[in-house]
Phi, psi and omega in degrees: 000314184297319180295315178297317180298313180299316179297319180295314180300314180297319180294316179294319179297315181298328179271002180056042179261117176294141186204170163229147178238119182255123174255124183259122173276114184263015179082010180287175184269012182273006176063035180308311184299330179278334183272333185295319181305321177294321177295317181294329177294325178276332184228093186300344179281355185268138172217153182263136170238128179259122180268116185257353183274209177300135188261048173271163180302311182300317180291326178292316177299315180301318178300315178297319180296326179292340181267355185294137178245357182255179185273335184234156183225140169231131178259121184235131178283143184283356185267008179083007181285343177253138180274129176301331179297329178296329181294321184272351180258002181293000000 
C-alpha cells in the first residue's frame, strides 16, 4: 500500500493536479487502519475512511465514493496493479 501511495502522490504532484487521496479500510486483516496515519503524516492529502458495512469490493468502493470532496475520481488498487501515470493521462 505504501509504495503505491507514494507513487500516486508523486505522480499527481508532478502533474500539478490538486487532489485528495482516500484510503478505505474494508475491515480486512492487512491493518489498513493502523497503517494509514503514518502515510497521512508523510502525505497530507491522504485520509482514512473506515467502511463498517458489508465488506464486498463494490460496497467498499461505494463507501469511498461517498467520502469524495473533489469533482473527479480515480479508483486505484493498493497492490500496484494500477499505474499512477494512468490517473494523470485520463
